[in-house]
C-alpha positions as CSV (number, residue, x, y, z in Angstrom):
1,V,1.7,-51.8,6.6
2,Y,-1.2,-51.1,4.2
3,A,-0.5,-49.3,1.0
4,P,-2.5,-46.0,0.4
5,S,-5.8,-46.4,-1.4
6,A,-5.2,-43.1,-3.3
7,G,-2.0,-41.3,-4.1
8,R,1.6,-42.5,-3.7
9,Y,2.0,-41.9,0.0
10,K,0.3,-42.1,3.4
11,V,1.2,-38.9,5.3
12,Y,1.1,-39.0,9.1
13,V,1.4,-35.6,10.8
14,I,2.3,-35.5,14.5
15,D,1.9,-32.0,15.8
16,E,3.8,-30.7,18.8
17,V,5.9,-33.8,18.7
18,H,8.2,-32.6,21.5
19,M,5.3,-33.4,23.9
20,L,5.7,-37.1,23.4
21,S,7.2,-39.1,26.3
22,T,10.6,-40.8,26.2
23,H,8.9,-44.2,25.9
24,A,6.8,-43.0,23.0
25,F,9.9,-41.7,21.2
26,N,11.7,-45.0,21.8
27,A,8.7,-46.9,20.4
28,M,8.6,-44.9,17.2
29,L,12.4,-44.9,16.7
30,K,12.5,-48.2,14.8
31,T,9.8,-47.1,12.4
32,L,11.6,-43.8,11.7
33,E,14.8,-45.7,11.0
34,E,13.2,-48.0,8.4
35,P,9.9,-46.5,7.3
36,P,7.8,-48.3,4.6
37,G,8.4,-46.8,1.2
38,H,4.8,-45.5,1.0
39,V,4.8,-43.7,4.3
40,V,5.9,-40.1,5.1
41,F,6.0,-38.8,8.7
42,I,5.8,-35.1,9.4
43,L,6.9,-34.2,12.9
44,A,5.9,-30.6,13.7
45,T,7.2,-28.8,16.7
46,T,7.7,-25.3,18.1
47,D,10.5,-26.5,20.4
48,P,12.9,-28.8,18.5
49,Q,15.4,-28.7,21.4
50,K,13.1,-31.0,23.3
51,V,13.1,-33.7,20.6
52,P,15.7,-36.4,21.3
53,V,18.8,-36.3,19.2
54,T,18.2,-39.9,18.1
55,V,15.0,-38.7,16.5
56,L,16.4,-35.5,15.0
57,S,19.3,-37.3,13.4
58,R,16.8,-39.5,11.4
59,C,14.8,-36.5,10.1
60,L,15.2,-34.0,7.4
61,Q,14.7,-30.7,9.2
62,F,12.9,-27.6,7.8
63,G,12.9,-24.4,9.8
64,L,9.8,-22.5,8.9
65,R,10.0,-18.7,9.1
66,N,7.4,-16.0,9.7
67,M,6.1,-14.1,6.7
68,P,6.2,-10.3,6.2
69,P,2.8,-8.5,6.0
70,D,3.1,-7.8,2.2
71,T,3.6,-11.6,1.5
72,V,0.7,-12.4,3.8
73,A,-1.5,-9.9,2.1
74,G,-0.6,-11.2,-1.3
75,H,-1.5,-14.7,-0.4
76,L,-4.8,-13.7,1.2
77,A,-5.6,-11.8,-2.0
78,A,-4.9,-15.0,-4.1
79,V,-7.1,-17.0,-1.7
80,L,-10.0,-14.5,-2.0
81,R,-9.7,-14.3,-5.8
82,A,-9.9,-18.1,-6.0
83,E,-13.0,-18.1,-3.7
84,G,-14.6,-15.3,-5.6
85,I,-14.9,-13.1,-2.5
86,D,-14.9,-9.3,-2.9
87,H,-12.2,-7.6,-0.9
88,E,-10.2,-4.4,-0.5
89,L,-6.4,-4.5,-0.5
90,P,-6.0,-2.2,2.6
91,A,-8.1,-4.7,4.6
92,L,-5.6,-7.5,3.7
93,W,-2.7,-5.4,4.8
94,L,-4.4,-4.7,8.1
95,I,-4.9,-8.5,8.6
96,G,-1.3,-9.2,7.6
97,R,0.0,-6.8,10.3
98,A,-2.4,-8.0,12.9
99,A,-1.4,-11.6,12.3
100,A,2.1,-10.8,13.6
101,W,3.8,-12.5,10.6
102,S,1.9,-15.7,11.0
103,M,0.0,-17.1,7.9
104,R,-2.0,-19.4,10.1
105,D,-3.3,-16.5,12.2
106,A,-3.9,-14.4,9.1
107,L,-6.1,-17.1,7.6
108,S,-8.0,-17.4,10.8
109,L,-8.5,-13.6,10.9
110,L,-9.6,-13.7,7.3
111,D,-12.3,-16.2,8.1
112,Q,-13.5,-13.9,10.9
113,A,-13.3,-10.9,8.6
114,I,-15.5,-12.6,5.9
115,A,-18.1,-13.4,8.5
116,F,-17.9,-9.9,10.0
117,G,-18.2,-8.3,6.6
118,G,-21.1,-10.4,5.5
119,G,-19.3,-12.3,2.8
120,S,-16.9,-9.6,1.7
121,V,-13.7,-8.1,3.2
122,P,-13.9,-4.3,3.2
123,A,-11.2,-2.2,4.9
124,A,-13.7,-0.4,7.2
125,A,-15.2,-3.6,8.5
126,V,-11.7,-5.2,9.1
127,R,-10.5,-2.0,10.9
128,E,-13.6,-2.2,13.2
129,M,-13.2,-5.9,13.8
130,L,-9.5,-5.5,14.7
131,G,-9.9,-2.3,16.6
132,A,-7.2,-0.9,14.3
133,V,-6.2,2.7,14.2
134,D,-7.3,4.7,11.2
135,A,-4.2,5.3,9.1
136,D,-5.5,8.8,8.2
137,W,-5.0,9.9,11.8
138,V,-1.3,8.9,11.8
139,V,-0.8,10.6,8.4
140,R,-2.4,13.8,9.7
141,L,-0.3,13.7,12.9
142,T,2.9,13.3,10.9
143,D,1.9,16.1,8.5
144,A,1.4,18.4,11.5
145,L,4.7,17.3,13.1
146,V,6.6,18.0,9.8
147,A,5.0,21.5,9.6
148,A,5.7,22.1,13.4
149,D,2.1,23.0,13.6
150,G,1.0,22.6,17.3
151,P,-2.6,23.7,16.8
152,A,-3.0,21.2,13.9
153,L,-1.4,18.4,16.0
154,L,-3.8,19.0,18.9
155,A,-6.8,19.4,16.5
156,V,-6.1,15.8,15.3
157,A,-6.0,14.7,18.9
158,D,-9.4,16.3,19.5
159,D,-10.9,14.5,16.5
160,M,-9.5,11.2,17.8
161,A,-11.0,11.9,21.2
162,A,-14.4,12.5,19.6
163,A,-14.0,9.1,17.8
164,G,-13.0,7.3,21.0
165,A,-9.5,6.5,19.8
166,P,-7.4,3.9,21.7
167,W,-4.6,6.2,22.8
168,R,-2.0,3.5,23.5
169,R,-2.6,1.8,20.2
170,V,-2.3,5.2,18.3
171,L,1.1,5.8,19.9
172,D,2.2,2.3,18.9
173,E,1.0,2.8,15.3
174,F,2.6,6.2,15.2
175,A,5.9,4.7,16.2
176,V,5.5,2.0,13.5
177,W,4.8,4.7,11.0
178,L,8.0,6.6,11.9
179,H,9.9,3.3,11.5
180,R,8.4,2.9,8.0
181,L,9.4,6.5,7.2
182,A,12.9,5.8,8.4
183,L,13.1,2.8,6.1
184,C,12.0,5.0,3.2
185,R,14.7,7.5,4.1
186,A,17.2,4.7,4.1
187,G,16.3,3.7,0.5
188,L,13.9,0.8,1.3
189,A,10.8,2.0,-0.7
190,P,7.4,0.5,0.2
191,A,5.9,-2.1,-2.1
192,D,3.9,-0.7,-5.0
193,D,0.7,-2.4,-3.8
194,D,1.1,-1.0,-0.3
195,P,-1.9,1.3,0.2
196,D,0.2,3.7,2.3
197,A,3.0,3.9,-0.3
198,S,2.2,7.4,-1.6
199,A,1.9,8.9,1.9
200,L,5.1,7.3,3.0
201,R,7.1,8.6,0.0
202,R,5.7,12.1,0.4
203,Q,6.4,12.4,4.1
204,A,9.8,10.7,3.9
205,E,11.0,13.4,1.6
206,A,9.8,16.1,4.0
207,I,11.1,14.9,7.4
208,A,14.7,14.8,8.6
209,P,16.3,11.5,9.8
210,E,17.1,12.9,13.2
211,D,13.5,14.0,13.7
212,L,12.4,10.4,13.0
213,Q,14.9,8.9,15.5
214,V,14.0,11.4,18.3
215,G,10.3,11.1,17.5
216,Y,10.4,7.3,17.7
217,Q,12.0,7.3,21.1
218,I,9.5,9.9,22.4
219,L,6.6,7.8,21.2
220,I,7.7,4.4,22.6
221,H,8.5,6.1,26.0
222,G,5.1,7.9,25.9
223,A,3.3,4.6,25.3
224,R,5.2,3.0,28.1
225,D,4.4,5.9,30.6
226,L,0.7,6.3,29.5
227,G,-0.5,4.5,32.5
228,L,1.3,7.0,34.8
229,A,-0.5,10.0,33.4
230,P,-3.6,11.5,35.1
231,D,-5.6,10.1,32.2
232,E,-4.6,8.6,28.9
233,R,-5.7,11.6,26.8
234,V,-3.5,13.9,28.9
235,G,-0.6,11.5,28.5
236,F,-1.2,11.3,24.8
237,T,-1.4,15.1,24.3
238,M,1.8,15.6,26.3
239,T,3.6,13.1,24.1
240,L,2.5,15.0,21.0
241,L,3.8,18.3,22.6
242,R,7.0,16.6,23.5
243,L,7.5,15.7,19.8
244,L,7.4,19.4,19.0
245,A,9.5,20.5,21.9
246,F,12.4,18.2,21.4
247,R,12.9,18.4,17.7
248,P,16.6,18.6,16.8
249,Q,17.7,22.1,15.9
250,S,18.8,21.0,12.5
251,G,15.5,19.3,11.8
252,G,12.6,20.4,9.6
253,G,13.9,19.2,6.2
254,P,15.5,16.4,4.3
């Protein structure tokens, strides 16, 4: 009943409103029907189906959507510029992908990255913090696959073993990379500020669409079956060899 002491409105945010009991919803229904002119209620929920229809009918509904990594990275860059914090763009792309399209999670990871990096956000520190796969490994693997160079493919695997690579995560990242290459082949060019843009464009011109499709299937099945292998490195190496063995006969070029 009291007017705001500053600003035009008092804003009340009720998070996870679907957790309220039936009696609580009934108690607030009258206020929602005729709210004071200076009051705004924001009812936030991840499960609107559990909110009574009598409440939903009195609300203006906004369905919030997840944000793609490039949008997340752009917003994080704007935040860091406003705060005067040094950063590297590849680090923000790593955070954007790790946040699984959630801006809230991205900002939380950004706070952690600033602390981990000692007041800055370098790509190397963020990759170490997230346990992310070095993109150079995936690029080298793809180059060897395009060239059908088995020794080079296994040499990359040896380098990764020496660095203690997370084999399952590498297979997942490799599959994501082939997906991005397939998008390039389909005419969806990467953003200009994407740190992987030049490598994606170069490799997309050199690999056949059928190779991408077969390779993607081999990688996701290889990641699924990694736990059945005698050890993860053996399973990873056999997956790489399978990529070479099952290339379509017409493959090898655009």
